[in-house]
Every structure is written in structure tokens, then in C-alpha cells.
C-alpha positions in Angstrom: 15.2 -83.4 -64.0 13.0 -80.5 -62.7 14.4 -77.9 -60.3 12.9 -76.6 -57.1 14.6 -73.3 -57.6 12.8 -70.0 -56.8 13.8 -66.3 -56.7 15.6 -65.1 -53.6 13.7 -62.3 -51.8 16.8 -60.0 -51.7 17.0 -59.5 -48.0 20.6 -59.9 -46.9 19.8 -61.5 -43.5 16.8 -63.6 -44.6 17.2 -67.1 -43.3 15.7 -68.9 -46.4 18.1 -68.4 -49.3 15.4 -69.8 -51.7 11.9 -71.1 -51.4 12.2 -74.5 -49.7 9.7 -77.3 -49.2 6.9 -76.1 -46.8 7.8 -78.7 -44.2 11.4 -77.6 -43.9 12.4 -77.4 -40.3 16.0 -76.3 -40.8 18.7 -76.0 -43.4 22.5 -76.0 -43.4 24.7 -73.7 -45.6 27.8 -75.8 -45.7 30.4 -74.3 -48.1 32.1 -71.7 -45.8 31.4 -73.9 -42.7 33.1 -77.0 -44.1 36.3 -75.0 -44.9 36.5 -73.6 -41.4 35.7 -76.9 -39.8 38.4 -78.7 -41.7 41.0 -76.1 -41.0 40.1 -76.3 -37.3 40.2 -80.1 -37.0 43.5 -80.3 -38.9 45.1 -77.7 -36.5 44.0 -79.8 -33.5 45.4 -83.0 -35.2 48.7 -81.2 -35.9 49.0 -80.1 -32.3 48.0 -83.6 -31.2 45.3 -82.4 -28.8 42.6 -85.0 -29.5 42.6 -87.9 -27.0 41.4 -91.3 -28.3 40.3 -94.7 -27.2 43.4 -96.7 -28.0 41.5 -99.9 -29.0 38.7 -98.1 -30.9 40.6 -95.4 -32.8 37.9 -92.9 -31.9 38.0 -89.7 -29.8 37.1 -90.0 -26.1 34.2 -88.0 -24.7 36.8 -85.3 -23.8 38.1 -85.4 -27.3 34.6 -84.8 -28.8 34.0 -82.0 -26.3 37.2 -80.4 -27.4 36.3 -80.7 -31.0 32.8 -79.4 -30.4 34.0 -76.3 -28.6 36.6 -75.7 -31.3 34.2 -76.0 -34.1 31.7 -73.8 -32.3 28.6 -75.0 -34.1 26.1 -77.2 -32.2 24.0 -77.8 -35.3 20.6 -79.3 -35.1 21.4 -81.7 -38.0 23.1 -84.2 -35.6 20.1 -84.3 -33.2 18.2 -86.3 -35.8 20.8 -89.1 -35.9 19.9 -91.8 -33.5 22.1 -92.0 -30.3 24.6 -89.5 -31.6 25.0 -86.3 -29.6 24.9 -82.9 -31.4 28.0 -82.2 -33.6 29.5 -85.7 -33.1 28.2 -87.1 -36.4 29.8 -84.2 -38.4 33.0 -84.5 -36.4 33.2 -88.3 -36.9 32.6 -87.9 -40.6 35.4 -85.3 -40.9 37.8 -87.6 -39.1 36.8 -90.6 -41.3 37.4 -88.6 -44.5 40.7 -87.2 -43.2 41.8 -90.7 -42.3 40.8 -91.9 -45.7 42.9 -89.2 -47.5 45.9 -88.7 -45.2 45.8 -91.5 -42.7 45.1 -91.2 -38.9 47.2 -93.0 -36.3 47.5 -93.1 -32.5 50.6 -91.9 -30.7 50.8 -91.5 -26.9 47.0 -91.7 -26.7 46.4 -88.9 -29.2 45.4 -88.7 -32.8 47.9 -87.5 -35.4 47.9 -87.4 -39.2 50.1 -90.0 -40.9 50.7 -87.7 -43.9 50.9 -83.9 -43.9 47.9 -82.4 -45.8 48.1 -79.4 -48.1 48.2 -76.0 -46.4 44.9 -74.7 -47.8 41.4 -76.1 -46.9 40.3 -76.3 -50.6 43.3 -78.3 -51.5 42.7 -80.6 -48.6 39.1 -81.1 -49.7 40.3 -81.8 -53.2 42.5 -84.7 -51.8 39.6 -85.9 -49.7 37.2 -85.9 -52.6 39.6 -87.8 -54.8 40.0 -90.4 -52.0 36.3 -90.7 -51.4 35.6 -91.4 -55.1 38.6 -93.7 -55.5 38.4 -97.5 -55.9 40.4 -97.9 -52.7 37.8 -96.1 -50.6 36.4 -98.6 -48.0 33.4 -96.6 -46.9 30.0 -97.9 -47.5 27.3 -95.3 -46.9 24.8 -97.9 -46.0 26.7 -98.5 -42.8 25.8 -94.8 -41.9 22.3 -94.8 -43.2 20.5 -96.7 -40.5 19.3 -99.2 -43.0 22.1 -101.8 -42.8 20.1 -104.2 -40.6 17.4 -104.4 -43.2 19.8 -105.7 -45.9 20.7 -109.1 -44.6 20.7 -111.9 -47.1 20.8 -109.4 -50.0 23.4 -108.9 -52.7 24.6 -105.3 -53.0 26.2 -103.6 -55.9 29.8 -102.4 -55.1 29.8 -99.2 -53.0 32.1 -97.4 -55.6 29.6 -98.1 -58.4 26.7 -96.8 -56.3 28.6 -93.7 -55.2 29.8 -92.8 -58.7 26.2 -93.1 -60.1 25.1 -90.5 -57.4 28.0 -88.3 -58.3 27.1 -88.4 -62.0 23.6 -87.5 -61.2 24.8 -84.5 -59.2 26.8 -83.4 -62.2 23.5 -83.1 -64.1 22.2 -80.6 -61.5 22.8 -76.9 -61.8 24.8 -75.2 -59.1 22.7 -73.2 -56.6 19.3 -74.9 -57.5 17.4 -76.9 -55.0 16.5 -80.6 -55.8 14.6 -83.2 -53.9 16.3 -86.5 -53.0 13.6 -88.3 -55.1 14.7 -86.2 -58.1 18.3 -87.1 -57.5 17.5 -90.8 -57.2 15.6 -90.7 -60.5 18.6 -89.0 -62.2 21.0 -91.6 -60.6 18.9 -94.4 -62.0 19.3 -92.9 -65.4 23.0 -93.3 -64.7 22.4 -97.1 -64.0 22.3 -96.7 -60.2 21.1 -99.8 -58.3 21.4 -100.7 -54.7 21.2 -104.4 -55.3 23.0 -106.6 -57.9 19.7 -108.5 -58.3 16.2 -107.7 -56.8 15.9 -109.1 -53.3 13.0 -111.6 -52.9 12.6 -110.8 -49.2 11.9 -107.1 -49.6 8.9 -105.5 -51.2 9.5 -103.1 -54.1 8.3 -100.1 -52.2 10.8 -100.8 -49.4 13.6 -101.3 -51.9 12.8 -97.8 -53.3 13.0 -96.3 -49.9 16.3 -98.0 -49.1 17.7 -96.7 -52.3 16.5 -93.2 -51.4 18.1 -93.7 -47.9 21.4 -94.5 -49.6 21.3 -91.4 -51.8 20.5 -89.3 -48.8 23.4 -90.8 -46.8 25.9 -89.9 -49.6 24.5 -86.4 -49.7 23.6 -85.4 -46.2 26.5 -87.1 -44.4 29.5 -87.2 -46.7 29.1 -84.6 -49.4 27.4 -82.2 -47.0 30.3 -82.5 -44.6 32.7 -81.7 -47.4 30.8 -78.5 -48.1 29.8 -79.8 -51.6 26.1 -79.5 -50.8 23.7 -77.3 -48.9 20.8 -79.3 -47.4 17.3 -78.6 -46.2 15.8 -80.7 -43.4 12.3 -81.6 -42.4 11.2 -83.5 -39.2 12.1 -87.2 -39.7 9.0 -89.3 -40.6 8.3 -92.6 -39.1 9.5 -95.6 -41.1 7.4 -98.7 -40.6 8.9 -102.1 -41.2 7.7 -105.5 -40.0 5.4 -104.0 -37.5 8.1 -102.0 -35.8 8.4 -98.2 -35.9 11.9 -97.0 -36.7 13.4 -93.9 -38.4 16.1 -93.9 -41.0 19.0 -91.6 -40.0 18.8 -89.6 -43.2 15.0 -89.6 -43.8 14.8 -85.9 -42.7 16.6 -84.7 -45.9 14.0 -82.7 -47.9 16.1 -80.8 -50.5 19.7 -80.2 -51.6 21.7 -78.0 -53.8 25.3 -78.0 -55.1 27.6 -75.3 -53.8 30.3 -73.7 -55.9 32.8 -75.7 -53.9 30.8 -78.8 -54.7 30.8 -78.1 -58.4 34.6 -77.6 -58.2 35.1 -80.9 -56.3 32.7 -83.0 -58.3 34.0 -81.8 -61.7 37.5 -83.1 -60.7 38.7 -79.9 -59.0 39.8 -78.3 -62.3 40.8 -74.6 -62.4 40.9 -72.3 -59.5 38.4 -72.1 -56.6 37.4 -68.8 -55.2 36.8 -69.1 -51.4 33.4 -67.6 -50.3 33.4 -64.2 -48.7 31.9 -65.7 -45.5 35.0 -67.9 -45.1 37.4 -65.1 -45.6 35.9 -62.2 -43.7 32.9 -63.1 -41.5 34.1 -64.2 -38.0 30.7 -64.6 -36.3 27.9 -67.2 -36.9 24.4 -66.9 -35.6 22.8 -70.3 -34.7 19.1 -71.1 -34.7 19.2 -71.5 -30.9 20.1 -67.8 -30.5 23.8 -68.4 -29.8 26.4 -66.1 -31.5 29.7 -67.9 -32.0 33.0 -66.4 -32.8 35.7 -68.3 -34.8 38.7 -68.5 -32.5 41.2 -67.2 -35.1 39.2 -64.2 -36.3 37.2 -63.1 -33.2 36.4 -59.4 -33.2 38.2 -57.5 -30.4 34.9 -56.0 -29.2 32.9 -59.2 -29.4 32.0 -59.7 -25.7 32.0 -56.0 -24.9 29.4 -55.2 -27.5 27.2 -58.2 -27.2 27.1 -58.4 -23.4 24.5 -55.6 -23.6 22.2 -58.0 -25.5 23.3 -61.5 -24.5 24.6 -63.7 -21.7 28.3 -64.6 -22.1 28.7 -68.4 -22.2 32.5 -68.5 -22.7 35.2 -66.8 -24.6 33.7 -67.6 -28.0 29.9 -67.8 -27.4 27.1 -65.6 -26.2 23.4 -66.4 -25.9 20.9 -63.8 -27.0 18.5 -63.1 -24.1 15.0 -61.8 -24.7 14.8 -59.7 -21.6 18.2 -58.2 -22.2 17.2 -57.4 -25.8 14.0 -55.8 -24.7 15.9 -53.7 -22.0 18.4 -52.6 -24.7 15.6 -51.7 -27.1 13.9 -49.7 -24.4 17.1 -47.8 -23.5 18.3 -47.2 -27.1 14.9 -46.9 -28.8 15.5 -49.9 -31.1 18.0 -52.8 -31.9 19.3 -51.1 -35.0 22.8 -50.9 -33.5 22.9 -54.6 -32.9 21.6 -55.3 -36.4 24.3 -53.1 -37.9 27.0 -54.9 -35.9 25.8 -58.3 -36.9 25.4 -57.4 -40.5 29.0 -56.3 -40.5 30.5 -59.2 -38.6 28.2 -62.2 -38.9 27.8 -64.8 -41.6 24.7 -64.1 -43.7 21.9 -65.1 -44.0 21.1 -65.6 -40.3 18.1 -67.6 -39.1 14.7 -66.0 -39.5 14.0 -66.9 -35.8 16.6 -64.2 -34.9 14.7 -61.5 -36.8 11.5 -62.6 -35.0 13.4 -62.5 -31.6 14.5 -58.9 -32.4 11.0 -57.8 -33.4 9.5 -59.3 -30.3 12.1 -57.6 -28.1 11.3 -54.2 -29.7 7.6 -54.8 -29.1 8.3 -55.8 -25.5 10.3 -52.6 -25.0 7.1 -50.6 -25.4 4.5 -53.1 -24.3 3.1 -50.9 -21.7 2.6 -47.1 -22.3 1.5 -44.3 -19.9 -2.1 -43.6 -20.4 -2.0 -40.0 -19.0 -2.4 -38.6 -15.5 -5.4 -39.5 -13.5 -7.0 -38.1 -10.3 -8.8 -40.2 -7.7 -12.1 -39.0 -6.2 -13.4 -40.8 -3.1 -17.2 -40.6 -2.7 -18.8 -40.4 0.8 -20.4 -43.8 0.4 -21.1 -46.6 -2.1 -24.6 -45.3 -2.9 -23.2 -42.0 -4.2 -20.6 -43.8 -6.3 -23.4 -45.9 -7.8 -25.4 -42.8 -8.6 -22.6 -40.9 -10.2 -21.5 -43.8 -12.3 -25.0 -44.2 -13.6 -25.4 -40.6 -14.5 -25.2 -40.2 -18.3 -23.3 -36.9 -18.1 -20.7 -38.1 -15.5 -20.1 -41.8 -16.4 -18.2 -40.8 -19.6 -15.7 -38.8 -17.5 -14.9 -41.3 -14.7 -14.0 -45.0 -14.2 -14.9 -46.8 -11.0 -12.0 -48.7 -9.4 -13.6 -49.9 -6.1 -16.7 -49.3 -4.0 -16.2 -45.6 -3.4 -13.3 -44.5 -5.7 -13.7 -42.9 -9.1 -10.7 -42.2 -11.5 -10.8 -39.2 -13.7 -8.2 -38.1 -16.3 -6.5 -34.9 -15.3 -7.7 -33.2 -18.5 -11.3 -34.0 -17.7 -11.1 -33.0 -14.0 -12.5 -29.5 -14.5 -15.5 -30.7 -16.6 -16.1 -33.5 -14.0 -16.2 -30.9 -11.2 -18.6 -28.6 -13.1 -21.0 -31.4 -14.0 -20.8 -32.7 -10.4 -21.7 -29.2 -9.1 -24.6 -29.0 -11.5 -26.0 -32.1 -9.9 -25.7 -30.5 -6.4 -22.5 -32.3 -5.3 -19.1 -30.7 -4.7 -15.5 -31.7 -4.3 -14.0 -31.0 -0.9 -11.1 -28.4 -1.2 -7.6 -29.6 -0.5 
């Protein structure tokens, strides 16, 4: 299977870690984020802070709002999932996987864990991964793919068999290299992947292939990505035409994926030790593509709001929004945004989005958008006819600029020459 890998450009805060497909609209680096998200959600569950709909076993809108604020990452990934608000899909997947591994139950209108998970996030993910690939797992990724209504009257292979074939295909990939979903599907078929137990008569072969691709994308971009096993690159979701109706598969925007070190550790059976990434251990700030800077609640720098209030509007205790006018004002006052860059390189998870670099560069340009052009003197002629004559004179018109019917502007350094040439023409400037 061919790789889409290319050389990193070496810039520490460059947004693209490798060369991605040209239509990539966004990408998610998930390893450190997944560990932080899992720890945060488990803390909320232990403290029994998440209210639920008793009959649906799902968080209320207040519960999702609490989770969203605690996770502090309104990622654009979820905006491509039909009728699902930002962050809700990721949160829902975390809860589904935690329930699969440790059990979730309702008590006094709140969620709580039925079993106590391990104390470390990697060990929790190890248990979750084992549950996800176990025969007892009752998840079918087709239910999450947006394609389930196209599969009526078809016979599907067992979900476990499909899932394991995708996992075996991922084990053939090199850690850190980008692959397309089509390449992964091709590798999975080499491992005897099939969506249907027999070819459906009601669906054309081209549609079957796209449904198989949608399933592979659902496994990767929803479940394994949530676990931090994969980084993913996203492109704008294309239209998916079926039976004269336009619809979009929920995972059709996945354009590339790569296995993280955490994913290699989990997919290989979690053997040996796992070294947590530096960003998870030390970097308390995250910079989002919408210009928000988010502090993790447990590791927020003491000077977070004080420092960034010069450049950004404070949203709440954990979030600030970079503001173009405030950035330009700071660059004008300080001469550049180097102090802000140094602060973010010290505290923020890298790489940060390239849009942020563009925002900083634009602000520095705006800080010196208008420059003084030197001192000028205004000379008022006695009438419009004289102004016309002086502006038409080849020796005078290079020294003055007409601004209205009678007024000529002359640079201070040219004023003496203007007076001399004017006198040579028989006209003089009134003293005073």
C-alpha cells in the first residue's frame, strides 16, 4: 500500500505536519487531545456532574454544554455531522466507549460509571480498545455512518469481522505516515473485508464500494480518532447522489489518516510501555482554527488572562478570542508580536493552525499600514486661474500638488525651491 507521506518543513508552529491532499480543509491531531478529553470526562462522571434524560440514557442539553465547556475544544469536525452541534459527536462517542468498557448507569438523574476505570488515561484507553475489538461489542459503525437507511433488505457481515479487518489493515500501515481511506479500504479487502455477506442485488457495484468506504471512514474518523489512535485530515464533504436525492454521508469528508504512537500501542494489543506525548504532559494551551486560545482547567498558566488580554477578548476563565484590532494595536505599541509568539511557543500545543500565523502577519502589517509622508506647507493662490497656471508650469508642477481650486501643497523640504522658482516667474509669497 502506497504512502502519502512527505517531509515536514521543520517549522515548530506550522499547521500542516506533513503534505496533505490539496483539498484539505482542516485536520485533527488527536493523540494528546484524546488523553486529555478522556481524563476530563471521567472526572465529571466520578463527580456525578452530568445530568441525563432518564429514559434516553443521554446527557441533557445542559449536560452537553457542561461537557463542551470542560473539554474546551469546539472542533470543526463535528460541524460536518448532520444535525449534531459542535463537539457533541465526539462527546457522545467518548461516552459510548466508556459505557462499553466500564458501564454507565443513571443515579438520581446523573451519569455515573458502573466500574472504576484505571487511574491513568492510557490504561483506560487500553481497556476501551479491548472492549471495542471484543466479540461482546454491540457497536455497529454503520449506525454512525449516515448510510444505514441505504442498507435495507441487505445481508451484512458481522460488525466484529468488519472491524477486525479494518484493524488488520491499519496494522499494515506505518506509524506517522498519511494514507487515504481508499488505500485503507484496499488493504482491508486484502484482509478479506466485506460489508455484505453476499452482493446485494438492489445496489449498483459503485454504490456498494462507496458504502464500504463510508464504513471504513466511520471506524477511523469516529471511533479510532476519538480514542486518539488516528490523526485525520478533512476536506469539504462532497455531495452523495442516490436515487435522485442529494445527501451527504457523515464521514465523506475524511481525506487522509495516519496512525499515532498511541494508536500503534493500542492496535498492537497494548504491549510494552506507552510514553505519553509532550503536549499531554506539559502544554496547557490549545489554539483553535477559529482564533480561540483555550486553557486546560487543571494546568492553566497563572498569567493566562493577564498576558493575553492585551491581544484578545476574554470569553471566560478558560478561553480568550484573538482580536485583529487588538493584535494590530499591540504590534503598533510593541513594534511586533514577537512577545506573543514567544509566549505561545512556550505554553501552547504545537503545531498551531496556519491561519493564526496569517492573523499575526496581517496584524503587524496593519500596525504600520499608514506612514507619515513628511511635513507639507499649504499655499493659497489668489484665484483659481493662478493655481491653474502654476500647476501647468513645468518648473513648478514637480514641486506642488493641487488639493482644491486654489490650494497647493508643497513638501517642507521643497518650500525654498518653490519660492525661488515662483519669484522667478514674477509671483511672490505673502510674508507671515
